[in-house]
Backbone as JSON Lines, residues from 0, in Angstrom:
{"i":0,"aa":"X","n":[103.25,98.99,92.62],"ca":[103.41,99.28,94.29],"c":[104.64,99.68,94.82]}
{"i":1,"aa":"X","n":[105.66,98.97,94.21],"ca":[107.12,99.08,94.84],"c":[107.6,100.6,94.93]}
{"i":2,"aa":"X","n":[107.18,101.52,93.8],"ca":[107.71,102.69,93.75],"c":[107.06,103.5,95.0]}
{"i":3,"aa":"X","n":[105.8,103.1,95.29],"ca":[105.15,103.72,96.35],"c":[105.96,103.39,97.71]}
{"i":4,"aa":"X","n":[106.19,102.06,97.84],"ca":[106.91,101.74,99.06],"c":[108.2,102.47,99.2]}
{"i":5,"aa":"X","n":[108.89,102.61,98.2],"ca":[110.43,103.28,98.18],"c":[109.94,104.71,98.46]}
{"i":6,"aa":"X","n":[108.94,105.31,97.79],"ca":[108.73,106.59,98.12],"c":[108.5,106.85,99.67]}
{"i":7,"aa":"X","n":[107.67,105.96,100.26],"ca":[107.33,106.19,101.63],"c":[108.61,105.94,102.43]}
{"i":8,"aa":"X","n":[109.43,105.05,102.0],"ca":[110.7,104.76,102.97],"c":[111.7,105.86,102.66]}
{"i":9,"aa":"X","n":[111.65,106.58,101.58],"ca":[112.36,107.76,101.45],"c":[112.07,109.0,102.4]}
{"i":10,"aa":"X","n":[110.85,109.15,102.23],"ca":[110.07,110.15,103.1],"c":[110.43,109.93,104.66]}
{"i":11,"aa":"X","n":[110.27,108.62,104.97],"ca":[110.58,108.28,106.33],"c":[111.94,108.6,106.76]}
{"i":12,"aa":"X","n":[112.78,108.11,105.96],"ca":[114.12,108.4,106.09],"c":[114.68,110.12,106.12]}
{"i":13,"aa":"X","n":[114.04,110.69,105.25],"ca":[114.31,112.24,105.27],"c":[113.78,112.76,106.44]}
{"i":14,"aa":"X","n":[112.55,112.56,106.82],"ca":[111.93,113.11,107.99],"c":[112.74,112.76,109.39]}
{"i":15,"aa":"X","n":[113.13,111.68,109.51],"ca":[113.96,111.29,110.72],"c":[115.36,111.92,110.63]}
{"i":16,"aa":"X","n":[115.87,112.04,109.56],"ca":[117.11,112.85,109.39],"c":[116.95,114.28,109.75]}
{"i":17,"aa":"X","n":[116.1,114.8,109.27],"ca":[115.74,116.21,109.48],"c":[115.36,116.47,110.94]}
{"i":18,"aa":"X","n":[114.49,115.53,111.61],"ca":[114.1,115.54,113.15],"c":[115.21,115.63,113.96]}
{"i":19,"aa":"X","n":[116.45,114.65,113.71],"ca":[117.49,114.53,114.41],"c":[118.58,115.55,113.95]}
{"i":20,"aa":"X","n":[118.31,116.32,113.03],"ca":[119.35,117.22,112.6],"c":[120.69,116.54,112.01]}
{"i":21,"aa":"X","n":[120.3,115.43,111.11],"ca":[121.54,114.71,110.78],"c":[121.61,115.48,109.18]}
{"i":22,"aa":"X","n":[122.72,114.94,108.64],"ca":[122.91,115.43,107.25],"c":[122.08,114.81,106.25]}
{"i":23,"aa":"X","n":[121.24,115.75,105.39],"ca":[120.53,115.34,104.56],"c":[120.5,116.15,103.24]}
{"i":24,"aa":"X","n":[120.03,115.59,102.18],"ca":[120.26,116.4,101.06],"c":[118.96,117.29,100.79]}
{"i":25,"aa":"X","n":[118.02,117.11,101.49],"ca":[116.72,117.86,101.19],"c":[116.44,118.64,102.47]}
{"i":26,"aa":"X","n":[115.55,119.72,102.48],"ca":[115.3,120.38,103.56],"c":[113.79,120.26,104.02]}
{"i":27,"aa":"X","n":[113.07,119.48,103.3],"ca":[111.64,119.13,103.62],"c":[111.17,117.74,102.91]}
{"i":28,"aa":"X","n":[110.45,117.27,103.67],"ca":[109.89,115.97,103.01],"c":[109.05,116.21,101.89]}
{"i":29,"aa":"X","n":[108.48,117.39,101.87],"ca":[107.55,117.94,100.57],"c":[108.28,118.12,99.36]}
{"i":30,"aa":"X","n":[109.74,117.89,99.49],"ca":[110.61,118.27,98.12],"c":[110.63,116.73,97.7]}
{"i":31,"aa":"X","n":[110.15,115.88,98.12],"ca":[110.24,114.37,97.61],"c":[108.95,114.41,96.71]}
{"i":32,"aa":"X","n":[109.14,114.1,95.34],"ca":[108.03,114.02,94.41],"c":[107.18,112.7,94.78]}
{"i":33,"aa":"X","n":[105.83,112.82,94.61],"ca":[105.07,111.79,94.74],"c":[105.17,110.78,93.35]}
{"i":34,"aa":"X","n":[105.04,109.59,93.49],"ca":[105.11,108.62,92.38],"c":[103.79,108.87,91.44]}
{"i":35,"aa":"X","n":[103.62,108.42,90.37],"ca":[102.42,108.53,89.71],"c":[101.43,107.41,90.08]}
{"i":36,"aa":"X","n":[100.05,107.93,90.4],"ca":[99.3,107.02,90.74],"c":[98.8,106.02,89.71]}
{"i":37,"aa":"X","n":[99.0,104.84,89.61],"ca":[98.86,103.83,88.65],"c":[97.25,103.28,88.57]}
{"i":38,"aa":"X","n":[97.09,102.28,87.97],"ca":[95.69,101.75,87.76],"c":[95.26,101.26,89.09]}
{"i":39,"aa":"X","n":[96.16,100.67,90.08],"ca":[95.77,100.05,91.15],"c":[95.23,101.08,92.12]}
{"i":40,"aa":"X","n":[95.71,102.4,92.23],"ca":[95.2,103.43,93.17],"c":[93.9,103.94,92.53]}
{"i":41,"aa":"X","n":[94.0,104.16,91.06],"ca":[92.73,104.6,90.28],"c":[91.57,103.73,90.5]}
{"i":42,"aa":"X","n":[91.73,102.37,90.65],"ca":[90.65,101.46,90.93],"c":[90.27,101.53,92.51]}
{"i":43,"aa":"X","n":[91.07,101.87,93.31],"ca":[90.75,101.94,94.71],"c":[90.3,103.36,95.27]}
{"i":44,"aa":"X","n":[90.58,104.44,94.68],"ca":[90.0,105.73,95.08],"c":[89.32,106.09,94.05]}
{"i":45,"aa":"X","n":[88.0,106.9,94.52],"ca":[86.98,107.43,93.73],"c":[87.88,108.39,92.81]}
{"i":46,"aa":"X","n":[87.09,108.66,91.68],"ca":[87.78,109.55,90.58],"c":[88.1,110.97,91.09]}
{"i":47,"aa":"X","n":[86.97,111.49,91.72],"ca":[86.97,112.98,92.18],"c":[88.03,113.17,93.52]}
{"i":48,"aa":"X","n":[88.51,111.86,94.11],"ca":[89.46,112.17,95.1],"c":[91.02,112.43,94.64]}
{"i":49,"aa":"X","n":[91.41,113.42,95.2],"ca":[92.93,113.87,94.87],"c":[93.81,113.9,95.98]}
{"i":50,"aa":"X","n":[94.29,112.9,96.67],"ca":[94.9,113.02,98.06],"c":[96.11,113.94,97.97]}
{"i":51,"aa":"X","n":[96.17,114.63,99.16],"ca":[97.32,115.43,99.46],"c":[98.67,114.51,99.92]}
{"i":52,"aa":"X","n":[99.83,115.03,99.85],"ca":[101.09,114.54,100.23],"c":[100.72,113.83,101.5]}
{"i":53,"aa":"X","n":[100.23,114.63,102.54],"ca":[100.03,114.17,104.05],"c":[98.99,112.94,103.95]}
{"i":54,"aa":"X","n":[98.03,112.93,103.08],"ca":[97.1,111.82,102.97],"c":[97.76,110.7,102.55]}
{"i":55,"aa":"X","n":[98.84,110.83,101.52],"ca":[99.26,109.85,100.81],"c":[100.13,108.99,101.87]}
{"i":56,"aa":"X","n":[100.91,109.84,102.7],"ca":[101.72,109.26,103.9],"c":[100.77,108.61,104.95]}
{"i":57,"aa":"X","n":[99.66,109.0,105.12],"ca":[98.99,108.4,106.14],"c":[98.44,106.97,105.43]}
{"i":58,"aa":"X","n":[97.87,106.98,104.27],"ca":[97.55,105.71,103.66],"c":[98.68,104.79,103.57]}
{"i":59,"aa":"X","n":[99.88,105.17,103.2],"ca":[100.93,104.21,103.14],"c":[101.36,103.9,104.44]}
{"i":60,"aa":"X","n":[101.33,104.64,105.37],"ca":[101.64,104.14,106.79],"c":[100.73,103.08,107.28]}
{"i":61,"aa":"X","n":[99.47,103.3,106.83],"ca":[98.54,102.3,107.28],"c":[98.87,100.86,106.52]}
{"i":62,"aa":"X","n":[99.24,100.94,105.35],"ca":[99.5,99.75,104.39],"c":[100.7,99.08,104.78]}
{"i":63,"aa":"X","n":[101.67,99.78,105.3],"ca":[103.24,99.18,105.5],"c":[103.27,97.92,106.15]}
{"i":64,"aa":"X","n":[102.6,97.68,107.3],"ca":[102.42,96.48,108.05],"c":[102.22,95.27,107.17]}
{"i":65,"aa":"X","n":[101.26,95.63,106.06],"ca":[100.81,94.48,105.33],"c":[101.86,94.3,103.99]}
{"i":66,"aa":"X","n":[102.26,95.32,103.45],"ca":[102.92,95.3,102.19],"c":[104.42,95.12,102.54]}
{"i":67,"aa":"X","n":[105.03,95.9,103.34],"ca":[106.59,95.88,103.68],"c":[106.94,96.04,104.91]}
{"i":68,"aa":"X","n":[106.68,95.48,106.0],"ca":[106.83,95.41,107.39],"c":[108.2,96.01,107.82]}
{"i":69,"aa":"X","n":[109.09,95.57,107.07],"ca":[110.45,95.86,107.42],"c":[110.68,97.34,107.23]}
{"i":70,"aa":"X","n":[110.22,97.86,106.45],"ca":[110.29,99.47,106.57],"c":[110.02,100.29,107.61]}
{"i":71,"aa":"X","n":[109.31,99.54,108.58],"ca":[108.76,100.1,109.89],"c":[109.89,99.83,110.95]}
{"i":72,"aa":"X","n":[110.84,98.95,110.74],"ca":[111.89,98.65,111.59],"c":[112.71,99.91,112.25]}
{"i":73,"aa":"X","n":[112.58,100.96,111.57],"ca":[113.42,102.19,112.05],"c":[112.62,102.6,113.31]}
{"i":74,"aa":"X","n":[111.5,102.29,113.46],"ca":[110.66,102.81,114.82],"c":[111.11,101.78,116.0]}
{"i":75,"aa":"X","n":[111.85,100.91,115.7],"ca":[112.35,99.95,116.94],"c":[113.54,100.22,117.4]}
{"i":76,"aa":"X","n":[114.13,101.27,117.13],"ca":[115.5,101.79,117.62],"c":[115.46,102.04,119.06]}
{"i":77,"aa":"X","n":[116.59,101.59,119.69],"ca":[116.6,101.74,121.19],"c":[117.29,103.1,121.53]}
{"i":78,"aa":"X","n":[116.99,104.19,122.11],"ca":[117.5,105.3,122.57],"c":[118.07,105.2,123.98]}
{"i":79,"aa":"X","n":[119.45,105.36,123.95],"ca":[120.18,105.3,125.15],"c":[120.8,106.46,125.59]}
């Protein structure tokens, strides 16, 4: 599960950098490879389901408050 949390954190970081036009080594979040779906995901998702990149992002965003809430701290930034 840690590799998925790291993946989500990387996608979040890259998307914010791209949005604010900060220096970034990627031109799109879609350039970040998905981790392999291990036995946990295979047990949770039906066999015929093959989530897209965006669906993985939504799923991980829903799980983050429970798995690793500190990853979402970036949303508490104060804009001045």
